[in-house]
N, C-alpha and C positions, 0 to 999 in steps of 0.2 A: 823425798820418798812419798809412797802411798798414804792416805791417811790412817790415821791409828786404828780406827773403827774397823778397818778392812785387814790390817797387816798380820792378826793371830792366823787368817785363814790362807794367806800367801806363803808358798814353798820357795818359788822362786821368782824374783823381781829384779827385770832389767830397766835401767833408765837412762835413756839416750847413751845407749852402749856404742862407742866406738873402737875397732880394733885394727890395727895392722901389725905383719910380721917385723921384726928389729930391720932385716935386710932391706925392707923397703924405705927406711927413712937414712941408711947410710948414706944413699948418693945424692950429694948436693944437687938441688934442684929438682928432686926426683919425688916430693911431696904434693903429689897429684890425687886428685879424688879416686882415681883408678886403685891407686896403693892401697885401700881402705878394704879389708875382706868382711869386714862388718861396718854398717853403716846406720846409726842412728837408732839401733834395735831399743824399743820399749816393749815391754811383755811381763804380763803376769801369769804365773801357773799355779793353781789352788791345789791346797794340800788334799791329798787321796786323789787327785785326777789323773788321767790317762790320757797325755798329749804326745802326738806322732810329728814330728818334724821332717818336712821333705825339701829338697832340690837337688840339682843334677850336681856331677862332681865340679867341686871347683866353688858352689853357690856360698858357701861360709857355714853351713850346719854343723860340721864336725868342730868348727873352731866356737860356735856359739854353745855346744856342748860342754868343750872343756874349760869353758868359764862360769858353769854352773857346778865344776866341782873345784872352781880354783887353781886348776892347772894354768889356764892362763888370765890374766889380769887387763881389764879395760884399760885402752890408752886415755880414752875422755868417756865421762859417764861412770855410772855405778850398776853393779850385780850385787843382790843381795839373796844369801841362803838361808831362809827362816829368819830373816831379820837382819843377819850377820852380813856385814860388808866385806866382800872378797879383797878389797885393797888394804883391810887392816892385818898385818901380818900376824898378830895375836889370836884372830878368828880361824886362820886354816886349819888349825887341828880339830877345832869342834866343827867347821864346814864338812871336811872330809869325813868325820863321822855322821852326819846328818846326811851329806848326799854322796851316794857310793856310785862308783863308774865301772861298766862293763865295756870293753872294747870287742873290736871285730873278730881279733884272733885269740882263742881261749889259750893258747899253748904261751902267749907273752903275758898271761897273769896266773899261770899255775907255776907253783915254785917248789913244791914238796914231791917226794917220791910215792906219797901214799894219799887218798883221795882225803881222809881224815884229819891230816897233817895239813893238808894245803888249807882248809877251811878255818883251821885252827891258826893259821900263820898271824891273820889281822889281829884278833883278839889278843894273842900273846904279846904281840907287840903293842899294844893299847894297856898292857899291864892289868887285863882283866882275871881274875882269882881263877885257878884250875877248874876247880868245881863248876865254875858259872863258864868258863868256856868248853866243858864237856856237854853242857846243856844246850848251849846255843850252836854247837856242831852238830848235834844230834836233831836239833829241832830246824836247822837251816837244810841239813841235807832232807829232811823228812819234806819240807815245804817243797822241795825242788825234785822228789821221788827219786833220790839216790842214795837212801840210807843203806839201802843192801849192798852198795858198791863201797862203803865207806872204807873198807880194806885192800880195795883193788889200788894197783898202780895207774895214774891217770893215761899213761901210755898205751892201757888195754883200753880204753874207751873210745867211742864214738864220737865224731865231733860235735853233735848235740849232746851227748853226755858231758863231754869235757865242758861246753858252753854252760850247762847247768850246774857244774862243780865251780865253775869261775861266779856264776851268780850268787851259789851257794856263800862263797869266800866274803861276798859283800855282804850278803844276809846276816851272816855271824857279827858283824858289826854293829848291828841293829839300826839302821839307817832309817829315815822316815820317807828318803829318796831315793830311785835308783835310775840313773841314766844310762842308757843302753845305745852304744854307737854302732849300728849297724851289727847288732850281735848274729846276724842269720845268714851274714852276706857270704860266710866259706862252707854253710851247712848244704847239705842236701835235703829235698822235700821233707822227710822224716823227722831229721834234726831240726828245721825250721818249725814244725809243729809242735813238737815236744818243747822248744824253747818259748814260743808264743804262749802255749799254754800254762807254762810255768809263770810267764809274765802277768796273764790274765788272773790267775789265782791269788799271787802276789797283791794284784791289785784289788780284787774284789772282797778278799776274804780278809787280808791283813792290813787294806787300806793304804798301803804304800804307793806314794806317788810315784808314778811312772813316765818318764821323759823318753821316746824312741825316736832314734834315728833310723830310718831305713829307706831302701831303693824298692820294697815289695810293697804294693800300691794295697793288695790285700792284708797286709799286715796294718798298715795305716788306717784301713777302714775300721779295725777293730778298736780303734781308740774314741774316746768322746769328743776328741777335737784336732785338727788337722793345722799345722803351720806350715806355709811354703815360703821357703827364702830363695831369694835369685839375687845374684849378684849382691851379696851382702844386705840385702835389704828384705824385709818383712812384705810379701806381697798379697797374700792370704790367709786368713784367721777364720775359722768357721767350725762347723761340724763335717765330720767326712761326707755327708750325704751332698752338704751345701757346696763343699769345697770341687768335689771328683764330678757333679753334675755339669762343672764348666769346663766341660772335654776339650774345646777348641783352645780355652785360654792356658790348660793344663800342657797340651800339646806344644804350644807356641813357648812355653817355658823349660822344653825340653823333658816334661814327665809323663807319664802315661796315666792310665785309670784303671782301675778294676774291669775285666773284661767285661762283666754283667751290666756294670755301668754304662759302658760304651755301646753295648747291643742296646739297652734301652735308650740311649741318647739319639742314636741311629733310627730307633722304631720312632719316637717321639717328633723327630725332626722329619721324618717321612709321612708326619700326619697321624699317626696312631696314638690313640689316647691311653698312652703310659707315662708313668712318672720319669722323668730322666734322675731323679736321686735313689735310685734303687742301689742297692750295695752287696746284695747277696743274691745267692742263685734260689734260694726259696722266694724271696721277695719277689724275684723276676718269673719264678713258675706260676708263683699267684696272680702275677697281674697280666701273664699271657693267658692263663685260664680264662680271666675275666673277658679278655679280648675275644676268645673263642666260645 
């Protein structure tokens, strides 16, 4: 385990984590290296940070996310959440209070017919007193800017609004960490923007640790750190600017980069004095003005 002098600042700690699904081990003689979904993953995620995890379909990124909420348990190695080993069954309840999970389809997480009742569902099951539940529900809905919809039926909401209600349901458990597994994949651009604004607000204002699994490079560019997984292995781990400036390598991995980053990279490659580490349109405009 990591040094004790650092452990209090670490939300997620993976140490030489290996995992494969049971069906891959049941066939005699089928235990080959190719069966491992995750291969020797070692990773530290600091409290209060915002990390994006990228990878093409089947890379293992969602499998890793499920380990962070103890939905899955390593076959080899360990994963700790706030210092608690997910292998120890006695820790599971506390781990799932510390690290909440938001999935791709909000309809799979919404269980009640009224918004505020849905947000109250998890605290009620945790045995939270009614007055505290009322406070948590109101605070959570205000945090995601859905308080005015508290008496609405979820079926009346847009996809982005539903996802924000799902996030509020996790916030009501008062987690220190929220893991979001492609939460905007089923949303239109407006819904994606609403959810990303909510995620950034939670991270910056409430210092909730955010781990975002996404296919959208512009979303990943908003994180402090980007981790790229390919074929179950960690390939890249750096700031968004450093990761996305490796355009050729990202494309080799089957991944894209933000459009402005690719434009800056093409100009840099053509001999123009422009940084290939540009992430935003504003940065690109400023750099082009200097050139002109």
